[in-house]
C-alpha positions in Angstrom: 0.0 -16.2 -33.0 0.1 -13.2 -30.7 -0.7 -13.6 -27.1 -1.6 -11.0 -24.5 -4.3 -9.3 -22.6 -5.1 -5.6 -22.1 -7.1 -4.1 -19.2 -8.3 -0.6 -20.0 -9.1 1.5 -16.9 -10.9 4.8 -17.8 -9.7 7.3 -15.3 -13.2 8.6 -14.7 -14.8 5.2 -14.4 -16.9 4.1 -11.5 -14.3 1.5 -10.5 -11.4 4.0 -10.2 -13.6 6.5 -8.3 -14.8 3.8 -5.9 -11.2 2.7 -5.1 -10.0 6.2 -4.7 -13.0 7.2 -2.5 -12.6 4.2 -0.2 -8.9 4.7 0.2 -9.2 8.4 0.9 -12.1 7.8 3.4 -10.1 5.2 5.3 -7.1 7.4 5.4 -9.0 10.5 6.6 -11.0 8.7 9.3 -7.8 7.1 10.7 -6.4 10.5 11.0 -9.6 11.6 12.7 -9.5 8.7 15.1 -6.0 9.6 16.2 -7.3 13.0 17.1 -9.3 11.4 20.0 -12.9 10.8 19.0 -14.9 9.9 22.1 -18.5 9.8 20.9 -19.6 6.2 20.3 -21.8 7.2 17.4 -19.0 9.1 15.7 -16.6 6.3 16.1 -19.0 3.8 14.6 -19.7 6.3 11.7 -15.9 6.3 10.9 -16.2 2.6 10.1 -19.2 3.3 7.8 -17.3 6.2 6.1 -15.9 4.0 3.2 -19.4 2.7 2.5 -20.9 6.2 2.6 -18.2 7.4 0.3 -18.8 4.6 -2.2 -22.5 5.4 -2.1 -21.8 9.1 -2.8 -19.6 8.2 -5.8 -22.3 5.8 -7.1 -24.9 8.6 -7.0 -22.6 11.1 -8.8 -21.5 8.5 -11.4 -24.9 7.1 -12.2 -25.5 7.2 -15.9 -21.8 7.3 -16.8 -20.2 4.4 -15.1 -17.5 3.8 -17.8 -16.6 0.4 -16.6 -13.1 -1.1 -17.2 -12.6 -2.9 -20.6 -10.9 -6.2 -21.0 -9.3 -6.7 -24.5 -7.6 -9.6 -26.2 -5.5 -9.9 -29.4 -7.3 -10.3 -32.6 -6.2 -10.8 -36.2 -7.9 -7.6 -37.5 -6.5 -4.3 -38.7 -9.2 -2.2 -37.2 -8.2 -2.9 -33.5 -6.1 -0.9 -31.1 -2.4 -1.3 -32.0 0.2 -1.8 -29.2 3.9 -1.8 -30.2 6.0 -4.8 -29.4 9.5 -5.8 -30.3 9.1 -6.2 -34.1 5.5 -5.4 -34.8 2.1 -4.6 -33.3 -0.4 -6.6 -31.3 -3.9 -5.5 -32.1 -6.4 -5.6 -29.2 -10.2 -5.5 -29.4 -12.7 -5.7 -26.5 -14.6 -8.9 -26.0 -18.2 -8.9 -27.3 -19.4 -10.4 -24.0 -18.9 -8.5 -20.7 -16.1 -10.8 -19.6 -14.8 -8.5 -17.0 -18.3 -8.3 -15.4 -18.4 -12.1 -15.5 -15.1 -12.4 -13.7 -16.3 -9.9 -11.0 -19.5 -12.0 -10.6 -17.4 -15.2 -10.2 -15.7 -13.7 -7.2 -18.5 -11.6 -5.6 -21.2 -14.2 -6.1 -19.6 -17.0 -3.9 -18.7 -14.4 -1.3 -22.3 -13.2 -1.0 -23.6 -16.8 -0.9 -21.2 -17.7 1.9 -22.3 -14.6 3.9 -26.0 -15.3 3.5 -25.4 -19.0 4.4 -23.6 -18.0 7.6 -26.5 -15.7 8.6 -29.1 -18.4 7.9 -27.1 -20.9 9.9 -26.9 -18.6 12.9 -30.7 -18.0 12.6 -31.4 -21.8 12.3 -29.2 -22.5 15.3 -31.1 -20.0 17.3 -34.5 -21.5 16.3 -33.2 -24.9 17.2 -32.1 -23.6 20.6 -35.6 -22.4 21.2 -37.0 -25.8 20.5 -34.4 -27.9 22.3 -33.1 -25.4 24.9 -34.3 -25.0 28.5 -36.9 -22.3 29.4 -35.7 -19.9 32.1 -38.6 -17.6 33.2 -36.3 -15.5 35.4 -34.0 -14.8 32.5 -36.9 -13.9 30.3 -38.2 -11.4 32.9 -34.8 -9.9 33.2 -34.5 -9.6 29.4 -37.9 -7.9 29.2 -37.0 -5.4 31.9 -33.7 -4.5 30.3 -35.3 -4.3 26.8 -37.8 -1.8 28.1 -35.1 0.4 29.6 -33.1 0.2 26.5 -36.2 0.7 24.2 -35.1 -2.4 22.3 -37.2 -5.3 20.9 -38.0 -8.0 23.5 -36.2 -11.2 22.4 -37.1 -14.8 23.0 -34.5 -16.4 25.3 -33.1 -19.8 24.8 -30.5 -21.5 27.1 -28.2 -24.2 25.7 -26.1 -26.6 27.8 -23.0 -25.0 26.3 -22.5 -22.0 24.0 -18.9 -21.1 23.0 -18.9 -17.3 23.1 -21.4 -17.2 26.0 -24.2 -15.4 24.3 -25.4 -14.0 20.9 -28.5 -12.5 19.3 -29.9 -13.6 16.0 -32.5 -11.8 13.9 -33.9 -8.3 14.0 -37.7 -8.5 13.6 -38.1 -11.6 15.8 -34.8 -11.7 17.7 -33.6 -14.7 19.7 -31.2 -14.3 22.6 -29.1 -17.5 23.1 -27.2 -18.1 26.3 -25.0 -20.9 27.5 -26.0 -22.6 30.7 -22.4 -23.0 31.7 -21.9 -19.2 31.5 -25.1 -18.4 33.3 -24.0 -20.6 36.2 -20.7 -18.7 36.4 -22.1 -15.2 36.4 -23.5 -13.4 39.4 -26.6 -11.2 39.2 -24.8 -8.0 38.3 -22.6 -9.7 35.7 -25.5 -11.5 34.1 -27.5 -8.2 33.9 -24.5 -6.5 32.2 -24.1 -9.3 29.6 -27.8 -9.3 28.8 -27.8 -5.5 28.5 -24.9 -5.6 26.1 -26.6 -8.1 23.8 -29.9 -6.1 23.9 -27.9 -3.0 23.0 -27.0 -4.7 19.8 -30.7 -5.1 19.1 -31.5 -1.5 19.8 -28.7 -0.4 17.4 -29.6 -2.9 14.7 -25.9 -4.0 14.6 -26.7 -7.3 13.0 -28.5 -5.7 10.1 -25.8 -3.0 9.7 -23.0 -5.6 9.8 -24.8 -7.7 7.2 -25.2 -4.7 4.9 -21.6 -3.6 5.2 -20.4 -7.1 4.7 -22.5 -7.3 1.5 -20.9 -4.1 0.2 -17.5 -5.5 1.1 -18.3 -8.6 -1.0 -19.5 -6.6 -3.9 -16.4 -4.3 -3.8 -13.8 -6.9 -2.9 -11.4 -5.2 -5.3 -11.3 -2.0 -3.1 -8.4 -2.0 -0.7 -9.1 -1.4 3.0 -12.4 -3.2 3.2 -11.1 -5.7 5.7 -10.0 -2.9 8.0 -13.4 -1.2 7.8 -15.2 -4.4 8.8 -12.8 -5.1 11.7 -13.1 -1.4 12.8 -16.9 -1.6 12.6 -17.0 -4.8 14.7 -14.7 -3.2 17.4 -16.6 0.1 17.6 -20.0 -1.5 17.7 -18.9 -3.7 20.6 -17.6 -0.6 22.5 -20.8 1.3 21.7 -22.9 -1.6 23.0 -20.8 -1.7 26.2 -21.4 2.0 26.8 -25.1 1.6 26.1 -25.3 -1.3 28.6 -23.4 0.7 31.3 -25.8 3.6 30.8 -28.6 1.3 31.9 -27.0 -0.9 34.6 -24.6 1.8 36.0 -22.1 -1.0 36.8 -19.2 -0.9 34.4 -17.0 -3.2 36.6 -19.6 -5.9 36.6 -19.9 -5.8 32.8 -16.1 -6.0 32.5 -16.0 -9.0 34.7 -18.8 -10.7 32.8 -17.0 -10.0 29.5 -13.9 -11.8 30.7 -16.0 -14.9 31.5 -17.8 -14.6 28.2 -14.7 -14.6 26.1 -13.0 -17.4 27.9 -15.0 -20.0 25.9 -15.5 -17.9 22.7 -12.6 -19.2 20.7 -14.4 -21.7 18.5 -15.3 -19.4 15.6 -17.1 -22.3 13.8 -19.9 -22.4 16.4 -22.9 -20.0 15.9 -22.5 -18.8 19.4 -19.1 -17.4 18.5 -20.3 -15.8 15.3 -20.6 -12.4 16.9 -18.1 -12.8 19.7 -15.4 -10.2 19.5 -11.8 -11.3 19.2 -8.7 -9.2 19.9 -10.7 -6.3 21.5 -10.9 -7.4 25.1 -8.2 -5.1 26.4 -9.6 -2.0 24.7 -13.1 -2.8 25.9 -12.1 -3.3 29.5 -10.0 -0.2 29.4 -13.0 1.8 28.1 -15.3 0.3 30.8 -13.0 1.2 33.7 -12.1 4.7 32.3 -13.4 7.3 34.7 -13.2 10.2 32.2 -16.4 12.2 31.9 -18.6 11.5 28.9 -18.3 13.8 25.9 -20.6 16.8 26.0 -23.5 17.1 23.5 -21.7 19.8 21.6 -18.6 17.6 21.2 -20.8 14.7 20.0 -22.3 16.9 17.3 -18.9 18.3 16.2 -17.4 14.8 16.0 -20.2 13.6 13.8 -19.9 16.6 11.6 -16.2 15.8 11.3 -17.0 12.3 10.0 -19.5 13.7 7.5 -16.8 16.2 6.4 -14.3 13.4 5.8 -16.8 11.5 3.7 -17.7 14.6 1.6 -14.0 15.3 1.1 -13.2 11.8 0.0 -16.1 11.9 -2.5 -15.1 15.3 -3.9 -11.5 14.2 -4.4 -12.5 10.9 -5.9 -14.5 12.7 -8.6 -12.2 15.7 -9.3 -8.7 14.1 -9.2 -9.3 11.6 -12.1 -10.8 14.4 -14.2 -7.7 16.5 -13.6 -5.3 13.6 -14.5 -7.3 12.8 -17.6 -6.9 16.4 -18.8 -9.4 18.9 -20.2 -9.2 17.3 -23.7 -9.0 13.7 -22.6 -5.2 13.4 -23.2 -5.1 10.6 -20.7 -8.5 9.2 -21.1 -7.6 5.7 -19.7 -4.7 3.7 -18.4 -4.0 0.4 -20.2 -2.2 -2.4 -18.4 -0.9 -4.7 -21.1 0.8 -8.1 -21.1 1.8 -9.2 -24.6 4.0 -11.8 -26.2 4.4 -11.6 -30.0 6.1 -14.4 -32.0 9.1 -13.4 -34.1 8.5 -13.9 -37.8 10.7 -16.4 -39.6 13.3 -14.6 -41.7 15.5 -16.3 -44.3 19.1 -16.3 -43.1 20.4 -15.8 -46.7 18.2 -12.8 -47.3 19.4 -9.3 -46.7 18.5 -7.5 -43.5 14.9 -6.2 -43.3 14.5 -2.6 -43.9 13.2 -0.3 -41.2 9.5 0.3 -41.4 10.0 4.1 -41.3 11.8 3.9 -44.7 9.1 1.7 -46.0 6.5 4.3 -45.0 8.6 7.0 -46.7 8.8 5.1 -50.0 5.0 4.4 -49.9 4.4 8.1 -49.4 5.7 8.9 -52.9 3.7 8.3 -56.0 4.9 5.5 -58.2 5.6 6.7 -61.7 3.6 5.0 -64.3 6.1 4.4 -67.2 3.3 3.4 -69.5 1.3 6.7 -69.2 2.6 10.2 -69.5 -0.7 11.9 -68.6 -0.5 10.9 -64.9 1.3 13.6 -62.8 4.4 12.8 -60.9 5.5 13.9 -57.5 4.6 13.2 -53.9 1.0 12.2 -53.0 -0.9 11.5 -49.9 -0.5 7.9 -48.5 -3.5 5.7 -48.5 -4.8 6.1 -44.9 -7.1 3.1 -45.4 -4.0 0.9 -45.3 -3.1 -0.6 -42.0 0.6 0.4 -42.5 -0.3 4.1 -43.0 -2.9 4.3 -40.3 -2.5 7.3 -38.1 -2.5 5.5 -34.8 0.0 2.8 -36.1 2.4 5.5 -37.4 2.3 7.4 -34.1 2.9 4.2 -32.1 5.8 3.4 -34.4 7.2 6.9 -33.8 7.0 6.6 -30.0 8.5 3.1 -29.9 12.2 2.5 -29.6 12.3 0.6 -32.9 9.8 0.4 -35.7 8.6 -3.0 -36.9 10.5 -4.6 -39.8 9.1 -6.1 -42.9 10.7 -9.4 -43.8 11.5 -9.9 -47.5 9.3 -12.4 -49.3 10.6 -14.7 -52.0 9.0 -14.4 -55.4 8.6 -11.9 -58.2 7.6 -9.1 -55.9 4.0 -9.0 -57.0 2.1 -8.4 -53.8 -1.7 -8.0 -53.7 -2.8 -4.8 -52.1 -6.3 -5.3 -50.7 -8.5 -2.5 -49.4 -8.8 -2.7 -45.6 -11.3 -0.9 -43.3 -9.5 0.8 -40.5 -10.0 3.5 -37.8 -13.3 2.2 -36.4 -14.9 3.7 -33.3 -12.3 2.0 -31.0 -9.2 3.3 -32.7 -10.7 6.8 -33.3 -11.3 7.1 -29.6 -8.1 5.7 -28.2 -4.5 6.1 -29.2 -1.8 4.4 -27.1 1.1 6.3 -25.6 3.7 4.1 -23.8 4.5 4.9 -20.2 6.3 1.7 -19.0 7.6 -0.9 -21.5 9.1 -4.3 -20.9 12.2 -5.8 -22.4 12.1 -5.0 -26.2 8.5 -4.0 -25.9 7.1 -7.4 -24.8 5.9 -8.5 -21.4 4.2 -6.1 -19.1 3.6 -2.6 -20.4 1.6 0.5 -19.3 0.1 2.9 -21.8 -2.0 6.1 -21.7 -5.0 5.7 -23.9 -5.5 9.2 -25.3 -8.8 10.3 -26.6 -8.5 11.3 -30.2 -10.7 14.2 -31.3 
């Protein structure tokens, strides 16, 4: 029995375009970041560039997604033939969308885990409201800062301890949770800076944006670079919130001092208070706060945002046109097939003569057999029976391109072999024809083929 699996990746499929668009967007924005972007909005937009590129590809590919195809060996002559050491393995797509099911098995648990983490953070905030201590002074300070930031006014809850110091949960009815141990350590200016930082997240809808980008990451887990985009988004939104808080308080040094105290107890990532606490960005945040360079001008802000938009458009354009150019104008390389196959060698009698090459067998079958009992039938060459699996066009071409043609083992007996009529060249084989690119040892193992579109 033949074993193997074939993954067909149409070059102009949605999956290929998404991967290419995300990789190009990440590469271009990293080059743009090295050029020295200073606008907080532009830097945050660079983290959203892969998501925007994926959205652009989805809009352009809507209606012709051409999803990848997963195929398995079948004992049928009307499937796609792949040459192996001494024969062919015929692949056919699964009737059920198995590949989509495998994608759902990975993306589904990731989404469930993300939603559960958000719900747990929200539940912990509501529990803090019920069990926490009311602080009217903190509530008045939060209201005043929210008005200056034009952010929603949150409800304030104080817990005895909160690893991470402070966090905000929710968007429509936000809750600001603070740790009593942190509040007791901060002076008035530091506490004002920390509260302004958390309220800046509310104004920017950072929690909602982070949840949406995380969901896109879970759905496109197969796209490389998604982890970098999430980490970059987290780092840039923290820097942007710091700058928004400093614009209100006018005390960057106090905010830097308060952040140092916040992060001292924010290492327990399992606690809801530390769900949004930044890790590994303390030095860059403090350096940005104490930097005395003048803020970027409005013209530079606009130009930097236009640069980010240009990188997204460039990534989308290349992701759409490059696969089409590789595929060719006539679909010569319609898809890329990644094949793993293992074909069992047929048992051959040791006393029998060596099997003849299949090419000679095809040559003999291409000549008309002379009927010795009838003289009325013309003699001479005739067209081979293309309905036969041996004479099928795709099989002959695969044999021609392989290093060795399959061999037919001699069968004991009188040589009377039934010749049934087989139905071949169905829609699958008429569309695709395999051309080897990379082959394993003797044609087995891992192989790569171009699937050419046959007109």
